[in-house]
C-alpha positions as CSV (number, residue, x, y, z in Angstrom):
1,X,-99.9,66.2,11.0
2,X,-102.0,64.7,13.8
3,X,-102.1,65.5,17.5
4,X,-100.6,62.1,18.2
5,X,-97.6,62.9,15.9
6,X,-97.1,66.0,18.0
7,X,-96.8,63.9,21.1
8,X,-100.1,64.9,22.5
9,X,-102.5,62.6,24.4
10,X,-106.2,61.9,24.7
11,X,-106.7,64.9,27.1
12,X,-106.0,67.1,24.1
13,X,-108.7,65.5,21.9
14,X,-111.2,65.9,24.7
15,X,-110.2,69.6,25.0
16,X,-110.6,69.8,21.2
17,X,-114.1,68.3,21.3
18,X,-115.0,70.9,24.0
19,X,-113.8,73.7,21.7
20,X,-115.6,72.3,18.7
21,X,-118.9,72.2,20.7
22,X,-118.4,75.8,21.8
23,X,-117.7,76.9,18.3
24,X,-120.8,75.1,16.9
25,X,-123.0,76.6,19.6
26,X,-121.8,80.1,18.9
27,X,-122.1,79.6,15.1
28,X,-125.6,78.4,15.2
29,X,-126.6,81.2,17.6
30,X,-125.1,83.9,15.5
31,X,-126.6,82.6,12.2
32,X,-129.8,81.3,13.7
33,X,-129.1,78.1,11.9
34,X,-130.3,74.5,12.6
35,X,-128.7,71.2,13.5
36,X,-126.9,72.0,16.7
37,X,-128.0,68.6,18.2
38,X,-126.5,66.8,15.2
39,X,-123.2,68.7,15.6
40,X,-122.9,68.0,19.3
41,X,-123.4,64.3,18.9
42,X,-120.5,63.9,16.5
43,X,-118.0,66.3,18.2
44,X,-116.0,63.6,19.9
45,X,-115.8,61.6,16.6
46,X,-114.5,64.6,14.8
47,X,-112.0,65.5,17.6
48,X,-110.4,62.0,17.6
49,X,-110.6,61.5,13.8
50,X,-109.0,64.9,13.0
51,X,-106.9,65.3,16.2
52,X,-105.3,61.8,16.4
53,X,-106.0,59.7,13.3
54,X,-106.0,61.4,10.0
55,X,-103.0,62.0,7.8
56,X,-103.5,65.6,6.5
57,X,-101.7,68.8,5.7
58,X,-103.6,72.0,6.2
59,X,-101.0,73.9,4.2
60,X,-101.7,71.5,1.3
61,X,-105.4,70.6,1.3
62,X,-105.0,68.7,-1.9
63,X,-101.9,66.7,-0.8
64,X,-102.2,63.5,-2.8
65,X,-101.4,61.2,0.2
66,X,-104.0,62.8,2.5
67,X,-106.7,60.6,4.0
68,X,-110.1,61.4,2.5
69,X,-113.0,62.2,4.7
70,X,-116.6,62.5,3.5
71,X,-119.1,64.0,5.9
72,X,-122.2,62.5,4.5
73,X,-124.4,64.1,7.2
74,X,-123.7,67.5,5.6
75,X,-126.4,69.3,7.7
76,X,-123.9,69.2,10.6
77,X,-121.7,71.8,8.8
78,X,-121.0,73.9,11.8
79,X,-119.0,71.2,13.6
80,X,-117.2,70.4,10.3
81,X,-116.1,74.0,9.7
82,X,-115.1,74.3,13.4
83,X,-112.9,71.2,13.1
84,X,-111.3,72.4,9.9
85,X,-110.6,75.8,11.5
86,X,-109.1,74.2,14.6
87,X,-106.8,72.1,12.3
88,X,-105.6,75.2,10.4
89,X,-107.5,74.9,7.2
90,X,-109.2,78.3,7.7
91,X,-109.1,81.1,10.2
92,X,-111.0,80.7,13.5
93,X,-112.4,84.1,13.0
94,X,-114.1,83.1,9.8
95,X,-116.5,80.9,11.8
96,X,-118.5,84.0,12.7
97,X,-119.5,84.1,9.0
98,X,-121.2,80.7,9.2
99,X,-124.3,80.7,7.0
100,X,-123.9,84.4,6.3
101,X,-124.8,86.0,2.9
102,X,-121.8,86.2,0.7
103,X,-119.7,83.9,2.9
104,X,-118.2,80.5,1.9
105,X,-119.3,78.7,5.0
106,X,-122.7,77.6,3.8
107,X,-125.3,75.8,6.0
108,X,-124.5,72.5,4.5
109,X,-120.9,71.2,3.9
110,X,-119.5,72.7,0.7
111,X,-116.3,72.2,-1.3
112,X,-115.6,76.0,-1.4
113,X,-114.0,75.4,2.1
114,X,-110.4,74.0,2.2
115,X,-110.3,70.5,3.6
116,X,-113.8,69.6,2.4
117,X,-113.7,66.7,-0.1
118,X,-117.4,66.7,-1.2
119,X,-120.4,69.0,-0.9
120,X,-123.0,67.1,1.0
121,X,-126.4,67.6,2.5
122,X,-128.5,65.5,0.1
123,X,-128.4,62.4,2.3
124,X,-127.3,59.0,1.0
125,X,-124.6,60.3,-1.4
126,X,-121.6,60.3,0.8
127,X,-120.9,56.6,1.2
128,X,-121.2,55.9,-2.5
129,X,-118.6,58.6,-3.2
130,X,-116.3,57.2,-0.4
131,X,-116.5,53.8,-2.1
132,X,-115.3,55.4,-5.3
133,X,-112.4,57.0,-3.5
134,X,-111.5,53.7,-1.8
135,X,-111.6,51.9,-5.1
136,X,-109.4,54.6,-6.7
137,X,-106.9,54.1,-3.8
138,X,-107.0,50.3,-4.2
139,X,-106.3,50.5,-8.0
140,X,-103.5,53.0,-7.5
141,X,-102.0,51.0,-4.6
142,X,-102.2,54.3,-2.7
143,X,-101.5,54.7,1.1
144,X,-104.5,56.9,2.0
145,X,-107.7,55.7,3.6
146,X,-111.3,56.8,3.1
147,X,-113.6,57.7,6.0
148,X,-117.3,58.4,5.7
149,X,-119.3,59.9,8.6
150,X,-123.0,59.1,8.3
151,X,-126.1,59.9,10.3
152,X,-128.3,57.1,11.4
153,X,-131.4,58.6,9.8
154,X,-129.8,58.8,6.4
155,X,-129.4,55.0,6.4
156,X,-133.1,55.1,5.4
157,X,-131.7,55.9,2.0
158,X,-131.4,52.9,-0.3
159,X,-128.3,54.3,-2.0
160,X,-126.3,53.6,1.2
161,X,-127.2,49.9,1.1
162,X,-126.2,49.6,-2.5
163,X,-122.8,51.1,-1.5
164,X,-122.5,48.8,1.4
165,X,-123.1,45.8,-0.9
166,X,-120.6,47.1,-3.5
167,X,-117.9,47.9,-0.9
168,X,-117.7,44.3,0.3
169,X,-117.8,42.9,-3.2
170,X,-114.9,45.2,-4.2
171,X,-113.0,44.3,-1.0
172,X,-112.5,47.9,0.0
173,X,-110.6,47.4,3.2
174,X,-109.3,51.0,3.4
175,X,-112.9,52.2,3.7
176,X,-114.3,53.1,7.1
177,X,-118.0,54.0,7.6
178,X,-118.7,55.8,10.9
179,X,-122.3,55.9,11.9
180,X,-123.2,58.7,14.3
181,X,-126.0,56.6,16.0
182,X,-127.7,59.2,18.1
183,X,-131.1,57.6,17.4
184,X,-133.0,60.8,16.6
185,X,-133.6,62.0,13.1
186,X,-135.5,65.1,11.8
187,X,-139.1,64.1,12.6
188,X,-138.8,61.6,15.4
189,X,-136.7,58.7,16.8
190,X,-135.0,56.4,14.4
191,X,-136.9,53.5,16.0
192,X,-140.2,55.1,15.3
193,X,-139.5,56.4,11.8
194,X,-137.6,53.4,10.3
195,X,-136.0,51.1,12.9
196,X,-132.4,50.2,12.1
197,X,-132.1,47.6,14.9
198,X,-130.0,45.5,14.8
199,X,-127.7,47.9,12.8
200,X,-124.4,46.2,13.5
201,X,-125.8,42.9,12.4
202,X,-127.0,44.4,9.2
203,X,-123.5,45.5,8.3
204,X,-122.2,42.0,9.3
205,X,-124.8,40.4,6.9
206,X,-123.1,42.4,4.1
207,X,-119.7,40.9,5.1
208,X,-118.3,44.1,6.7
209,X,-116.1,44.1,9.7
210,X,-118.0,45.8,12.5
211,X,-117.4,47.3,15.9
212,X,-119.8,49.0,18.2
213,X,-118.5,51.6,20.6
214,X,-119.5,54.5,22.8
215,X,-119.1,57.4,20.4
216,X,-118.1,59.7,23.2
217,X,-115.3,57.5,24.6
218,X,-112.1,58.9,23.2
219,X,-109.8,55.8,23.8
220,X,-112.5,53.6,22.2
221,X,-112.8,55.9,19.2
222,X,-109.0,56.0,18.8
223,X,-108.7,52.3,18.8
224,X,-111.6,51.8,16.3
225,X,-110.4,54.5,13.9
226,X,-106.7,53.8,13.9
227,X,-106.5,50.0,14.1
228,X,-106.9,49.2,10.4
229,X,-109.6,46.9,8.9
230,X,-111.2,44.6,11.4
231,X,-111.3,41.9,8.7
232,X,-108.5,42.0,6.0
233,X,-110.0,42.5,2.6
234,X,-113.3,43.9,4.0
235,X,-114.6,47.4,4.7
236,X,-115.1,48.4,8.3
237,X,-118.2,49.9,9.9
238,X,-117.9,51.7,13.2
239,X,-121.3,52.0,14.9
240,X,-120.8,54.8,17.3
241,X,-123.6,55.1,19.9
242,X,-124.0,58.8,20.7
243,X,-126.3,61.2,22.4
244,X,-128.1,63.9,20.3
245,X,-127.0,67.3,21.8
246,X,-124.2,65.7,23.9
247,X,-122.5,68.1,26.3
248,X,-125.5,70.4,26.9
249,X,-127.9,69.0,29.4
250,X,-131.1,70.7,28.1
251,X,-130.3,69.6,24.5
252,X,-129.4,66.0,25.1
253,X,-131.9,63.5,23.6
254,X,-134.2,66.3,22.6
255,X,-135.7,66.2,19.1
256,X,-136.4,69.9,19.4
257,X,-132.7,70.7,18.9
258,X,-132.5,69.1,15.5
259,X,-133.8,72.4,14.2
260,X,-133.8,75.0,17.0
261,X,-130.8,77.3,17.6
262,X,-129.9,78.7,21.0
263,X,-130.8,82.2,22.0
264,X,-128.4,84.4,24.0
265,X,-129.4,83.0,27.4
266,X,-129.4,79.4,26.2
267,X,-126.0,80.0,24.6
268,X,-124.6,81.3,27.9
269,X,-125.9,78.4,29.8
270,X,-124.6,75.9,27.3
271,X,-121.1,77.4,27.2
272,X,-121.0,77.5,31.0
273,X,-121.9,73.8,31.1
274,X,-119.1,73.0,28.7
275,X,-116.7,75.0,30.8
276,X,-117.8,73.3,34.0
277,X,-117.3,69.9,32.5
278,X,-113.7,70.7,31.4
């Protein structure tokens, strides 16, 4: 059941996003793991998607009518596990075991965790699988939708563009691709490594319905994620313009935080900033 079905409002998804950022910061600090910048940029997307849009049942992770979510940017595992814990798929306390030896919360998203549909981290695989899920729903006349969250850097992978071509040909209008367009990838800016501009027009050229939004604007996210296909009979691309490291001033738009993790002092500063922005 979503937050919306519980009668809650957008203030709650913003509070959820703040909690997700806090969890991810603590998790990467404790584990000395990477990718906090990537986690922070997608926190608002995850909060609105899981808090107000998806049909899911934490007590029945394999519920046949659940919406399917593929997190293709599997390196942002900390924010994914934090989201699933906040939704009740696993205990909040287990987040302290992120990336720990013998634990199930590995450093890239893995299907050993309830609520995870696909193990990811090898970039460019998520959207093709989401296409297959959407095709299965179409052929079964099922009610569930397929959402795929991609990083901008992984759109360098040609497998995505094959999937984009296939999706429009198969008329997969229950498929929603959400691009976390924070414009920084592992070794530099997206523009410098392999410029995607104009990204929205590229999707349009493949006959997708497309919307561009501020990926930190909760009402805009809710509208984009819950309004159904933009063009009937066509898949939908949501190009969400985001900020790498969003919510922590010294991490924002800094390539360094793709791989670095916060030390104790940086963690305290970051958590204080999140609290002050509440």
